[in-house]
The first five atom37 places (N, CA, C, CB, O) and aatype in JSON, in Angstrom:
{
  "aatype": [12, 2, 10, 1, 6, 12, 15, 1, 10, 11, 19, 14, 9, 19, 15, 0, 19, 9, 7, 6, 7, 12, 15, 7, 7, 0, 10, 7, 9, 7, 19, 16, 3, 1, 9, 10, 12, 10, 6, 8, 0, 9, 18, 15, 19, 9, 15, 14, 6, 7, 4, 0, 15, 9, 10, 17, 11, 3, 0, 6, 11, 12, 1, 6, 0, 0, 6, 0, 10, 1, 10, 16, 0, 7, 3, 10, 6, 11, 10, 7, 19, 19, 3, 1, 19, 9, 14, 6, 14, 10, 7, 7, 0, 8, 1, 3, 15, 6, 16, 16, 9, 2, 15, 19, 7, 11, 0, 9, 0, 0, 12, 10, 11, 6, 10, 15, 15, 11, 11, 7, 3, 11, 10, 19, 0, 3, 1, 1, 11, 11, 13, 10, 3, 12, 7, 15, 11, 7, 10, 0, 0],
  "atom_mask": [
    [1, 1, 1, 1, 1],
    [1, 1, 1, 1, 1],
    [1, 1, 1, 1, 1],
    [1, 1, 1, 1, 1],
    [1, 1, 1, 1, 1],
    [1, 1, 1, 1, 1],
    [1, 1, 1, 1, 1],
    [1, 1, 1, 1, 1],
    [1, 1, 1, 1, 1],
    [1, 1, 1, 1, 1],
    [1, 1, 1, 1, 1],
    [1, 1, 1, 1, 1],
    [1, 1, 1, 1, 1],
    [1, 1, 1, 1, 1],
    [1, 1, 1, 1, 1],
    [1, 1, 1, 1, 1],
    [1, 1, 1, 1, 1],
    [1, 1, 1, 1, 1],
    [1, 1, 1, 0, 1],
    [1, 1, 1, 1, 1],
    [1, 1, 1, 0, 1],
    [1, 1, 1, 1, 1],
    [1, 1, 1, 1, 1],
    [1, 1, 1, 0, 1],
    [1, 1, 1, 0, 1],
    [1, 1, 1, 1, 1],
    [1, 1, 1, 1, 1],
    [1, 1, 1, 0, 1],
    [1, 1, 1, 1, 1],
    [1, 1, 1, 0, 1],
    [1, 1, 1, 1, 1],
    [1, 1, 1, 1, 1],
    [1, 1, 1, 1, 1],
    [1, 1, 1, 1, 1],
    [1, 1, 1, 1, 1],
    [1, 1, 1, 1, 1],
    [1, 1, 1, 1, 1],
    [1, 1, 1, 1, 1],
    [1, 1, 1, 1, 1],
    [1, 1, 1, 1, 1],
    [1, 1, 1, 1, 1],
    [1, 1, 1, 1, 1],
    [1, 1, 1, 1, 1],
    [1, 1, 1, 1, 1],
    [1, 1, 1, 1, 1],
    [1, 1, 1, 1, 1],
    [1, 1, 1, 1, 1],
    [1, 1, 1, 1, 1],
    [1, 1, 1, 1, 1],
    [1, 1, 1, 0, 1],
    [1, 1, 1, 1, 1],
    [1, 1, 1, 1, 1],
    [1, 1, 1, 1, 1],
    [1, 1, 1, 1, 1],
    [1, 1, 1, 1, 1],
    [1, 1, 1, 1, 1],
    [1, 1, 1, 1, 1],
    [1, 1, 1, 1, 1],
    [1, 1, 1, 1, 1],
    [1, 1, 1, 1, 1],
    [1, 1, 1, 1, 1],
    [1, 1, 1, 1, 1],
    [1, 1, 1, 1, 1],
    [1, 1, 1, 1, 1],
    [1, 1, 1, 1, 1],
    [1, 1, 1, 1, 1],
    [1, 1, 1, 1, 1],
    [1, 1, 1, 1, 1],
    [1, 1, 1, 1, 1],
    [1, 1, 1, 1, 1],
    [1, 1, 1, 1, 1],
    [1, 1, 1, 1, 1],
    [1, 1, 1, 1, 1],
    [1, 1, 1, 0, 1],
    [1, 1, 1, 1, 1],
    [1, 1, 1, 1, 1],
    [1, 1, 1, 1, 1],
    [1, 1, 1, 1, 1],
    [1, 1, 1, 1, 1],
    [1, 1, 1, 0, 1],
    [1, 1, 1, 1, 1],
    [1, 1, 1, 1, 1],
    [1, 1, 1, 1, 1],
    [1, 1, 1, 1, 1],
    [1, 1, 1, 1, 1],
    [1, 1, 1, 1, 1],
    [1, 1, 1, 1, 1],
    [1, 1, 1, 1, 1],
    [1, 1, 1, 1, 1],
    [1, 1, 1, 1, 1],
    [1, 1, 1, 0, 1],
    [1, 1, 1, 0, 1],
    [1, 1, 1, 1, 1],
    [1, 1, 1, 1, 1],
    [1, 1, 1, 1, 1],
    [1, 1, 1, 1, 1],
    [1, 1, 1, 1, 1],
    [1, 1, 1, 1, 1],
    [1, 1, 1, 1, 1],
    [1, 1, 1, 1, 1],
    [1, 1, 1, 1, 1],
    [1, 1, 1, 1, 1],
    [1, 1, 1, 1, 1],
    [1, 1, 1, 1, 1],
    [1, 1, 1, 0, 1],
    [1, 1, 1, 1, 1],
    [1, 1, 1, 1, 1],
    [1, 1, 1, 1, 1],
    [1, 1, 1, 1, 1],
    [1, 1, 1, 1, 1],
    [1, 1, 1, 1, 1],
    [1, 1, 1, 1, 1],
    [1, 1, 1, 1, 1],
    [1, 1, 1, 1, 1],
    [1, 1, 1, 1, 1],
    [1, 1, 1, 1, 1],
    [1, 1, 1, 1, 1],
    [1, 1, 1, 1, 1],
    [1, 1, 1, 1, 1],
    [1, 1, 1, 0, 1],
    [1, 1, 1, 1, 1],
    [1, 1, 1, 1, 1],
    [1, 1, 1, 1, 1],
    [1, 1, 1, 1, 1],
    [1, 1, 1, 1, 1],
    [1, 1, 1, 1, 1],
    [1, 1, 1, 1, 1],
    [1, 1, 1, 1, 1],
    [1, 1, 1, 1, 1],
    [1, 1, 1, 1, 1],
    [1, 1, 1, 1, 1],
    [1, 1, 1, 1, 1],
    [1, 1, 1, 1, 1],
    [1, 1, 1, 1, 1],
    [1, 1, 1, 0, 1],
    [1, 1, 1, 1, 1],
    [1, 1, 1, 1, 1],
    [1, 1, 1, 0, 1],
    [1, 1, 1, 1, 1],
    [1, 1, 1, 1, 1],
    [1, 1, 1, 1, 1]
  ],
  "atom_positions": [
    [[0.72, -1.16, -0.13], [0.17, -0.21, -0.1], [0.79, 1.43, 0.39], [-0.71, -0.73, 0.52], [-0.02, 2.32, 0.64]],
    [[1.91, 1.61, 0.46], [2.68, 2.09, 0.95], [3.61, 2.54, -0.41], [3.12, 1.24, 2.02], [4.06, 3.68, -0.5]],
    [[3.8, 1.73, -1.21], [4.28, 2.05, -2.77], [3.66, 2.72, -3.48], [4.41, 1.1, -3.57], [4.03, 3.77, -4.0]],
    [[2.14, 1.94, -3.66], [1.08, 2.59, -4.28], [0.85, 4.15, -3.79], [-0.15, 1.73, -4.02], [0.47, 5.05, -4.54]],
    [[1.1, 4.28, -2.67], [0.73, 5.82, -2.41], [1.89, 6.53, -2.86], [0.42, 6.24, -0.82], [1.81, 7.52, -3.58]],
    [[2.93, 6.04, -2.48], [4.19, 6.89, -3.07], [4.38, 7.11, -4.69], [5.54, 6.13, -2.6], [4.92, 7.99, -5.35]],
    [[3.8, 6.12, -4.96], [3.72, 6.36, -6.8], [2.55, 7.56, -6.98], [3.06, 4.61, -7.85], [2.57, 8.22, -8.01]],
    [[1.83, 7.74, -6.24], [0.56, 8.79, -6.73], [1.04, 10.23, -6.38], [-1.05, 8.49, -5.85], [0.53, 11.25, -6.84]],
    [[2.14, 10.19, -5.46], [2.23, 11.84, -5.04], [2.91, 12.9, -6.04], [3.13, 11.98, -3.65], [3.86, 12.63, -6.77]],
    [[2.38, 13.93, -5.98], [2.14, 14.77, -6.74], [3.61, 15.87, -6.8], [0.76, 15.31, -6.28], [3.63, 16.8, -7.6]],
    [[4.54, 15.65, -6.04], [5.45, 16.28, -5.87], [7.01, 15.61, -6.16], [5.15, 16.69, -4.7], [6.82, 14.45, -6.52]],
    [[8.19, 15.85, -6.13], [9.41, 15.34, -6.77], [9.62, 14.43, -5.68], [10.64, 16.39, -7.14], [9.2, 14.69, -4.55]],
    [[10.5, 12.99, -6.06], [10.94, 12.3, -4.99], [12.0, 11.87, -5.63], [10.09, 11.31, -4.35], [12.01, 11.54, -6.81]],
    [[13.26, 11.85, -4.59], [14.56, 11.76, -5.07], [15.15, 10.78, -3.63], [15.32, 13.5, -5.4], [15.18, 11.17, -2.46]],
    [[15.59, 9.43, -4.15], [16.02, 8.6, -3.33], [17.52, 8.75, -3.67], [15.36, 7.24, -3.44], [17.92, 9.08, -4.79]],
    [[18.58, 8.41, -2.27], [19.93, 8.15, -2.35], [20.4, 7.05, -1.8], [20.57, 9.04, -1.9], [20.3, 6.9, -0.58]],
    [[21.0, 6.09, -2.6], [21.47, 4.71, -2.07], [22.96, 5.33, -1.31], [21.73, 3.33, -3.55], [23.74, 5.88, -2.09]],
    [[23.3, 5.29, -0.12], [24.4, 5.56, 0.39], [25.07, 4.54, 0.98], [24.26, 6.44, 1.11], [26.06, 4.94, 1.6]],
    [[24.88, 3.31, 1.02], [25.31, 2.24, 1.82], [24.54, 1.19, 1.19], [0.0, 0.0, 0.0], [24.83, 1.15, 0.0]],
    [[23.81, 0.46, 1.47], [23.37, -0.88, 1.31], [21.68, -0.89, 1.28], [24.01, -1.78, 2.54], [21.05, -0.99, 2.33]],
    [[21.06, -0.79, 0.02], [20.02, -1.07, 0.0], [19.17, -2.26, -0.39], [0.0, 0.0, 0.0], [18.99, -2.45, -1.6]],
    [[18.66, -3.02, 0.42], [18.44, -4.61, 0.15], [17.08, -4.83, 0.25], [19.19, -5.64, 1.18], [16.61, -4.0, 1.03]],
    [[16.08, -5.71, -0.29], [15.0, -6.29, 0.09], [13.96, -5.21, -0.07], [15.13, -6.87, 1.43], [14.01, -4.42, -1.0]],
    [[12.77, -5.19, 1.1], [11.75, -4.31, 0.87], [12.03, -2.7, 0.88], [0.0, 0.0, 0.0], [11.43, -1.79, 0.32]],
    [[13.0, -2.69, 1.61], [13.5, -1.15, 1.59], [14.17, -0.93, 0.18], [0.0, 0.0, 0.0], [13.99, 0.2, -0.27]],
    [[14.88, -1.73, -0.59], [15.17, -1.66, -1.95], [13.91, -1.05, -2.85], [15.58, -3.1, -2.4], [13.92, -0.03, -3.54]],
    [[12.89, -1.92, -2.66], [11.39, -1.64, -3.2], [11.14, -0.3, -2.84], [10.2, -2.59, -2.57], [10.65, 0.41, -3.72]],
    [[11.38, 0.2, -1.76], [10.53, 1.45, -1.07], [11.36, 2.53, -1.65], [0.0, 0.0, 0.0], [10.79, 3.59, -1.39]],
    [[12.44, 2.72, -2.3], [13.25, 3.79, -2.47], [13.5, 3.5, -4.07], [14.62, 3.83, -1.4], [14.44, 3.96, -4.73]],
    [[12.61, 2.76, -4.49], [12.53, 2.66, -6.24], [11.65, 3.42, -6.73], [0.0, 0.0, 0.0], [11.88, 4.02, -7.78]],
    [[10.45, 3.56, -6.06], [9.14, 4.4, -6.61], [9.32, 6.03, -6.52], [7.73, 3.97, -5.65], [8.65, 6.89, -5.95]],
    [[10.58, 6.09, -7.35], [10.83, 7.78, -7.03], [11.2, 8.21, -8.46], [12.27, 8.23, -5.76], [11.49, 7.46, -9.39]],
    [[11.14, 9.59, -8.46], [11.67, 10.09, -9.77], [12.78, 10.19, -10.39], [11.49, 10.98, -9.88], [12.96, 10.44, -11.58]],
    [[13.81, 9.91, -9.3], [15.47, 9.99, -9.35], [15.93, 9.18, -8.37], [16.14, 11.45, -9.11], [15.47, 9.27, -7.23]],
    [[16.94, 8.26, -8.72], [17.61, 7.71, -7.69], [19.07, 8.18, -8.12], [17.35, 6.09, -7.53], [19.45, 8.31, -9.28]],
    [[19.84, 8.44, -6.89], [21.39, 8.57, -7.02], [21.87, 7.6, -5.96], [21.99, 10.16, -6.74], [21.18, 7.32, -4.98]],
    [[23.09, 7.09, -6.18], [23.64, 6.06, -5.63], [25.33, 6.57, -5.5], [23.29, 4.69, -6.57], [25.97, 7.12, -6.4]],
    [[25.87, 6.18, -3.98], [27.35, 6.5, -4.31], [27.73, 5.42, -4.93], [28.31, 6.82, -3.16], [27.0, 4.45, -5.15]],
    [[29.35, 5.56, -5.37], [29.82, 4.44, -6.56], [29.75, 3.08, -6.05], [31.41, 4.64, -7.09], [29.44, 2.09, -6.71]],
    [[30.15, 3.14, -4.44], [30.66, 1.85, -3.6], [29.13, 1.38, -2.9], [32.07, 2.33, -2.22], [29.02, 0.5, -2.05]],
    [[28.22, 2.04, -3.36], [27.0, 1.36, -2.51], [26.56, 0.13, -3.21], [25.65, 2.36, -2.34], [27.02, -0.29, -4.28]],
    [[25.45, -0.51, -2.35], [24.77, -1.58, -3.45], [23.52, -1.39, -3.24], [25.08, -3.18, -3.34], [23.05, -0.81, -2.26]],
    [[22.82, -1.93, -4.27], [21.11, -1.72, -4.28], [20.45, -2.96, -5.0], [20.61, -0.2, -5.22], [20.55, -3.04, -6.23]],
    [[19.75, -3.96, -4.27], [19.13, -5.01, -4.87], [17.67, -5.34, -4.11], [20.16, -6.22, -4.83], [17.44, -5.02, -2.94]],
    [[16.81, -5.96, -4.89], [15.74, -6.59, -3.88], [16.0, -7.65, -3.3], [14.59, -6.89, -4.38], [15.16, -7.95, -2.46]],
    [[17.1, -8.55, -3.45], [17.45, -9.42, -2.5], [19.01, -9.49, -2.18], [16.93, -10.68, -2.92], [19.74, -9.21, -3.13]],
    [[19.57, -9.8, -1.02], [20.66, -9.85, -1.0], [21.3, -11.24, -1.4], [20.9, -9.39, 0.09], [20.68, -12.29, -1.25]],
    [[22.78, -11.17, -1.99], [23.42, -12.57, -2.64], [23.25, -13.47, -2.3], [24.48, -12.82, -2.72], [22.85, -14.47, -2.9]],
    [[23.62, -13.29, -0.94], [23.14, -14.51, 0.4], [21.7, -15.04, -0.11], [22.86, -13.66, 2.32], [21.51, -16.11, -0.69]],
    [[21.05, -14.4, 0.11], [19.09, -14.68, 0.17], [19.31, -15.37, -1.5], [0.0, 0.0, 0.0], [19.01, -16.55, -1.69]],
    [[19.65, -14.86, -2.2], [19.42, -15.19, -3.79], [20.12, -16.5, -4.14], [20.08, -13.98, -4.82], [19.66, -17.37, -4.88]],
    [[21.37, -16.53, -3.47], [22.34, -17.97, -3.52], [21.27, -19.17, -3.03], [23.9, -17.89, -2.24], [21.04, -20.2, -3.66]],
    [[20.63, -18.73, -1.63], [20.03, -19.96, -0.98], [19.05, -20.2, -1.38], [19.84, -20.02, 0.23], [18.66, -21.31, -1.0]],
    [[17.97, -19.36, -2.42], [17.05, -19.48, -3.23], [17.32, -20.36, -4.65], [16.71, -18.19, -3.42], [16.7, -21.36, -4.98]],
    [[18.28, -19.79, -5.29], [18.53, -20.5, -6.36], [19.66, -21.78, -6.72], [18.7, -19.56, -7.05], [19.63, -22.55, -7.68]],
    [[20.58, -21.71, -5.67], [21.35, -22.82, -5.67], [21.14, -23.87, -4.25], [22.83, -22.24, -5.83], [21.68, -24.95, -4.02]],
    [[20.38, -23.26, -3.61], [20.27, -23.76, -2.16], [21.33, -23.84, -1.34], [19.8, -24.96, -2.1], [21.42, -24.7, -0.46]],
    [[22.36, -22.79, -1.61], [23.8, -22.9, -1.06], [24.14, -21.21, -0.88], [24.99, -23.83, -2.28], [24.49, -20.42, -1.76]],
    [[23.93, -21.01, 0.39], [24.31, -19.42, 0.47], [25.82, -19.37, 0.39], [23.78, -18.63, 1.93], [26.32, -18.24, 0.43]],
    [[26.57, -20.34, 0.29], [28.2, -19.98, 0.05], [28.28, -19.89, -1.64], [29.43, -21.42, 0.76], [29.41, -19.85, -2.14]],
    [[27.31, -19.86, -2.36], [27.33, -19.32, -3.8], [27.03, -17.64, -3.92], [26.15, -20.18, -4.67], [26.66, -17.15, -4.99]],
    [[27.23, -16.82, -2.69], [26.88, -15.38, -2.72], [27.79, -14.76, -3.89], [27.16, -14.63, -1.22], [27.31, -13.9, -4.63]],
    [[29.03, -15.2, -4.03], [29.67, -14.06, -5.23], [29.09, -14.37, -6.31], [31.27, -14.07, -5.6], [28.59, -13.35, -6.8]],
    [[28.85, -15.55, -7.1], [28.14, -15.75, -8.2], [26.82, -14.89, -8.42], [27.86, -17.08, -8.19], [26.4, -14.3, -9.42]],
    [[26.29, -15.02, -7.08], [24.59, -14.52, -6.95], [24.74, -12.86, -7.04], [23.7, -15.05, -5.13], [23.91, -12.15, -7.61]],
    [[25.95, -12.36, -6.38], [26.49, -10.78, -6.32], [26.43, -10.32, -7.96], [28.34, -10.65, -5.61], [25.68, -9.46, -8.44]],
    [[27.41, -11.13, -8.65], [27.88, -11.04, -10.0], [26.24, -11.06, -10.93], [29.1, -12.53, -10.34], [25.8, -10.21, -11.71]],
    [[25.83, -11.96, -10.63], [24.4, -12.04, -11.65], [23.28, -11.11, -11.21], [23.67, -13.64, -11.64], [22.32, -10.97, -11.97]],
    [[23.32, -10.35, -9.85], [22.41, -9.3, -9.8], [22.73, -8.08, -9.91], [21.83, -9.32, -8.87], [22.08, -7.21, -9.33]],
    [[23.75, -7.8, -10.66], [24.46, -6.61, -10.98], [23.75, -5.26, -10.09], [24.39, -6.42, -12.69], [22.99, -4.33, -10.36]],
    [[24.22, -5.58, -9.33], [23.82, -4.85, -7.86], [24.83, -3.69, -7.56], [23.91, -6.01, -6.48], [24.7, -2.98, -6.55]],
    [[25.93, -3.5, -8.56], [26.7, -2.12, -8.33], [26.22, -1.0, -9.0], [28.09, -2.17, -8.71], [25.48, -1.18, -9.96]],
    [[26.57, 0.27, -8.61], [26.48, 1.45, -8.91], [26.32, 1.58, -10.37], [27.51, 2.1, -8.4], [25.25, 1.81, -10.94]],
    [[27.67, 1.37, -11.03], [27.71, 1.04, -12.38], [27.14, 0.41, -13.07], [0.0, 0.0, 0.0], [26.68, 0.97, -14.07]],
    [[26.9, -0.97, -12.89], [25.93, -1.74, -13.74], [24.37, -1.29, -13.62], [26.06, -3.27, -13.34], [23.57, -1.23, -14.55]],
    [[24.09, -0.93, -12.1], [22.62, -0.32, -12.05], [22.35, 1.03, -13.06], [22.33, 0.17, -10.43], [21.41, 1.14, -13.85]],
    [[23.38, 1.97, -12.81], [23.11, 3.24, -13.86], [22.91, 2.65, -15.19], [24.41, 4.36, -13.98], [22.05, 3.17, -15.9]],
    [[23.52, 1.72, -15.61], [23.63, 1.04, -17.39], [22.44, 0.55, -17.5], [24.81, -0.33, -17.83], [21.92, 0.76, -18.6]],
    [[21.65, -0.19, -16.53], [20.54, -0.69, -16.41], [19.18, 0.24, -16.66], [20.62, -1.21, -15.22], [18.1, -0.19, -17.06]],
    [[19.54, 1.74, -16.3], [18.62, 2.48, -15.93], [17.77, 2.53, -14.97], [0.0, 0.0, 0.0], [16.63, 2.99, -15.07]],
    [[18.43, 1.9, -13.68], [17.53, 1.66, -12.45], [18.2, 2.94, -11.76], [17.67, -0.01, -11.55], [17.4, 3.73, -11.26]],
    [[19.32, 3.2, -11.68], [20.0, 4.53, -11.14], [20.48, 5.6, -11.91], [21.05, 4.24, -10.48], [21.39, 5.39, -12.71]],
    [[19.95, 6.82, -11.76], [20.05, 8.25, -12.58], [21.3, 8.54, -12.41], [19.14, 9.53, -12.12], [21.89, 8.53, -13.49]],
    [[22.08, 8.83, -11.36], [23.17, 9.05, -11.13], [24.27, 8.67, -10.23], [23.02, 9.79, -11.1], [24.09, 8.77, -9.01]],
    [[25.19, 8.33, -10.61], [26.18, 7.7, -9.34], [26.83, 8.9, -8.92], [27.43, 6.45, -9.79], [26.95, 9.84, -9.71]],
    [[27.32, 8.97, -7.61], [28.21, 9.92, -7.03], [29.01, 9.42, -6.62], [27.9, 10.67, -6.23], [28.83, 8.45, -5.88]],
    [[30.5, 9.98, -7.01], [31.78, 9.73, -7.07], [32.09, 9.77, -5.48], [32.58, 10.76, -8.03], [31.65, 10.74, -4.87]],
    [[32.79, 8.82, -4.8], [33.3, 8.78, -3.24], [34.51, 9.57, -3.47], [33.65, 7.16, -2.5], [34.95, 10.02, -4.53]],
    [[35.02, 9.67, -2.11], [36.48, 10.4, -2.07], [37.33, 9.07, -1.8], [36.7, 11.75, -0.71], [36.86, 7.99, -1.45]],
    [[38.74, 9.38, -2.04], [39.37, 7.99, -1.96], [39.18, 7.22, -0.77], [40.75, 8.05, -2.13], [38.96, 7.6, 0.38]],
    [[39.3, 6.06, -1.27], [39.12, 4.96, 0.04], [37.79, 4.69, 0.39], [0.0, 0.0, 0.0], [37.57, 3.62, 0.95]],
    [[36.76, 5.52, 0.16], [35.6, 5.48, 0.31], [34.77, 6.61, 1.14], [0.0, 0.0, 0.0], [35.47, 7.49, 1.65]],
    [[33.55, 6.67, 1.31], [32.65, 7.67, 1.7], [32.87, 8.0, 3.18], [31.25, 7.23, 1.42], [32.74, 9.11, 3.69]],
    [[33.23, 6.79, 3.84], [33.39, 6.66, 5.3], [34.82, 7.56, 5.71], [33.53, 4.91, 5.72], [35.07, 7.89, 6.87]],
    [[35.58, 7.85, 4.7], [36.83, 8.64, 4.95], [36.75, 10.08, 4.79], [37.87, 8.21, 4.11], [37.72, 10.71, 5.2]],
    [[35.94, 10.63, 4.35], [35.75, 12.0, 4.46], [34.18, 12.13, 4.28], [36.64, 12.83, 3.37], [33.61, 12.3, 3.2]],
    [[33.57, 12.02, 5.58], [32.15, 12.18, 5.26], [31.37, 13.29, 4.91], [31.59, 11.8, 6.11], [30.27, 13.31, 4.37]],
    [[32.36, 14.59, 5.44], [31.68, 16.04, 4.95], [31.69, 16.32, 3.33], [32.59, 17.36, 5.65], [30.77, 16.92, 2.77]],
    [[32.79, 15.82, 2.68], [32.93, 15.56, 1.34], [31.81, 15.11, 0.79], [33.88, 14.74, 1.08], [31.1, 15.73, 0.01]],
    [[31.61, 13.83, 1.27], [30.3, 12.78, 0.76], [28.92, 13.36, 1.08], [30.32, 11.22, 1.57], [27.94, 13.21, 0.35]],
    [[28.92, 14.01, 2.18], [27.41, 14.69, 2.56], [27.28, 15.81, 1.71], [27.19, 15.25, 4.17], [26.14, 16.16, 1.42]],
    [[28.35, 16.51, 1.21], [28.35, 17.72, 0.64], [27.89, 17.3, -1.15], [29.99, 18.48, 0.96], [27.08, 17.83, -1.91]],
    [[28.73, 16.29, -1.31], [28.34, 15.76, -2.86], [26.73, 15.38, -3.31], [29.2, 14.31, -3.08], [26.11, 15.59, -4.35]],
    [[26.27, 14.59, -1.74], [25.1, 13.84, -2.1], [23.95, 15.1, -2.03], [24.83, 12.45, -0.99], [22.99, 15.11, -2.8]],
    [[24.18, 16.21, -0.96], [23.04, 17.11, -0.84], [23.51, 17.92, -2.38], [0.0, 0.0, 0.0], [22.68, 17.66, -3.24]],
    [[24.26, 18.51, -2.72], [24.51, 18.87, -4.15], [24.02, 17.9, -5.4], [25.98, 19.0, -4.25], [23.71, 18.36, -6.5]],
    [[24.01, 16.82, -5.13], [23.4, 16.03, -6.32], [21.47, 16.04, -5.9], [24.29, 14.1, -6.34], [20.57, 16.34, -6.69]],
    [[21.38, 15.77, -5.02], [19.84, 15.7, -4.67], [19.19, 17.35, -5.01], [19.63, 15.22, -2.78], [18.21, 17.47, -5.75]],
    [[19.81, 18.43, -4.43], [19.17, 19.52, -5.08], [19.17, 19.57, -6.22], [19.51, 20.53, -4.82], [18.17, 20.09, -6.7]],
    [[20.29, 19.06, -7.24], [20.43, 19.39, -8.86], [19.14, 18.52, -9.42], [22.13, 18.8, -9.66], [18.56, 18.87, -10.44]],
    [[18.74, 17.33, -8.66], [17.42, 16.91, -9.26], [16.34, 17.07, -9.04], [17.25, 16.03, -9.32], [15.43, 16.51, -9.65]],
    [[16.19, 18.04, -7.96], [14.79, 18.07, -7.01], [14.72, 19.86, -8.01], [15.05, 17.97, -4.49], [13.59, 20.19, -8.36]],
    [[15.59, 20.61, -8.28], [15.69, 21.75, -9.3], [15.21, 21.49, -10.68], [17.08, 22.19, -9.43], [14.32, 22.18, -11.17]],
    [[15.89, 20.32, -11.45], [15.44, 19.89, -12.47], [13.71, 19.28, -12.66], [16.43, 18.99, -12.67], [12.89, 19.51, -13.54]],
    [[13.65, 18.53, -11.58], [12.1, 18.0, -11.26], [11.05, 19.28, -10.85], [12.15, 16.83, -9.81], [10.03, 19.38, -11.53]],
    [[11.2, 19.84, -10.23], [10.59, 21.13, -9.28], [9.67, 22.17, -11.08], [12.66, 22.44, -8.1], [8.86, 23.09, -10.95]],
    [[10.04, 21.76, -12.13], [8.94, 22.28, -12.95], [8.22, 21.98, -13.66], [9.06, 22.85, -13.44], [7.72, 22.65, -14.56]],
    [[7.96, 20.41, -13.25], [7.17, 19.5, -13.52], [5.88, 19.6, -12.87], [7.74, 18.43, -13.29], [5.79, 19.67, -11.65]],
    [[4.84, 19.61, -13.66], [3.34, 19.51, -12.93], [3.18, 18.16, -12.08], [2.04, 19.5, -14.14], [3.74, 17.11, -12.39]],
    [[2.47, 18.29, -11.13], [2.01, 16.87, -10.34], [1.73, 15.5, -11.34], [0.0, 0.0, 0.0], [2.21, 14.4, -11.08]],
    [[0.83, 15.8, -12.62], [0.61, 14.95, -12.89], [1.69, 14.17, -13.96], [-0.5, 15.19, -13.1], [1.84, 12.97, -14.21]],
    [[2.29, 15.24, -14.43], [3.5, 15.03, -15.6], [4.71, 14.21, -14.88], [4.17, 16.69, -16.23], [5.58, 13.59, -15.49]],
    [[4.57, 14.37, -13.16], [5.44, 13.39, -12.29], [4.83, 11.87, -12.08], [5.62, 14.07, -10.79], [5.4, 10.8, -12.26]],
    [[3.88, 12.05, -11.77], [3.25, 10.74, -11.55], [3.38, 9.71, -12.93], [1.64, 11.04, -11.15], [3.79, 8.56, -12.89]],
    [[3.01, 10.28, -13.88], [3.31, 9.89, -14.98], [4.57, 9.2, -15.41], [3.15, 10.77, -15.54], [4.7, 7.99, -15.63]],
    [[5.55, 10.23, -15.5], [6.93, 9.86, -15.62], [7.41, 8.83, -14.41], [7.78, 11.21, -15.61], [8.22, 7.92, -14.53]],
    [[6.89, 9.11, -13.55], [7.57, 7.94, -12.43], [7.08, 7.04, -12.51], [7.57, 8.04, -11.06], [7.81, 6.21, -11.96]],
    [[5.8, 6.33, -13.06], [5.38, 5.04, -13.13], [6.14, 4.31, -14.5], [3.72, 5.07, -13.18], [6.57, 3.15, -14.55]],
    [[6.18, 5.34, -15.59], [6.81, 4.74, -16.55], [8.4, 4.49, -16.12], [6.61, 5.59, -17.78], [8.88, 3.36, -16.23]],
    [[9.21, 5.67, -15.58], [10.53, 4.83, -15.1], [10.61, 3.56, -14.35], [11.24, 5.58, -14.3], [11.46, 2.71, -14.62]],
    [[9.69, 3.43, -13.36], [9.64, 2.32, -12.6], [9.36, 0.74, -13.62], [8.39, 2.69, -11.49], [9.97, -0.32, -13.5]],
    [[8.27, 1.07, -14.57], [7.79, 0.18, -15.22], [8.89, -0.52, -16.36], [6.6, 0.79, -15.74], [8.94, -1.65, -16.85]],
    [[9.65, 0.61, -16.51], [10.74, 0.41, -17.43], [12.25, 0.02, -16.84], [10.83, 1.7, -18.19], [13.29, -0.07, -17.49]],
    [[12.06, -0.19, -15.44], [13.12, -0.36, -14.89], [13.8, -1.53, -15.63], [12.89, -0.51, -13.52], [13.07, -2.38, -16.14]],
    [[15.32, -1.66, -15.74], [15.73, -2.99, -16.28], [15.65, -3.42, -17.78], [0.0, 0.0, 0.0], [16.21, -4.46, -18.15]],
    [[14.93, -2.58, -18.69], [14.23, -3.04, -19.84], [15.72, -3.01, -20.55], [12.8, -2.02, -20.49], [15.84, -3.88, -21.41]],
    [[16.67, -2.33, -20.4], [17.92, -1.78, -21.27], [18.69, -3.03, -21.57], [18.95, -0.61, -20.45], [19.19, -3.33, -22.66]],
    [[18.73, -3.87, -20.26], [19.49, -4.92, -20.69], [20.81, -4.8, -20.13], [0.0, 0.0, 0.0], [21.11, -3.62, -19.94]],
    [[22.07, -5.97, -19.66], [22.87, -5.6, -19.59], [23.54, -7.09, -20.15], [23.03, -4.87, -18.42], [22.91, -8.15, -20.05]],
    [[24.79, -7.01, -20.7], [25.33, -8.14, -21.47], [25.88, -8.89, -20.08], [26.59, -7.7, -22.79], [26.41, -8.26, -19.17]],
    [[25.66, -10.42, -20.06], [26.56, -11.23, -19.13], [27.81, -11.38, -19.28], [26.26, -12.37, -19.04], [28.45, -12.05, -18.48]]
  ]
}
């Protein structure tokens, strides 16, 4: 029900994946106008361990599952799931949190500025299309 209600909001919605977006939480932040993601973050509807347990009945095959899930920022940007990958400071976001916070803030502000000129009905229609088209670009194995 929450996803349905969120999809109908007539205001801009921007999500930022800054670490690990998995399972139901990944679904919740997917119904947005724009998704931003730190370059070393991961985002998927299932964890690699969970996927391996279901597909191969062996959680130890999590590395194969992680590769198949295409959960990295770069892969998700190519798939059209993520709209922008935000570079992290050398060594990762945790090494320079101030720079990371500023980068994420600027990216969110830019997206909101871009979306603010759209009327509510257009936002809803575009958001629905974006969500339904997710992953349709394909990614060679």
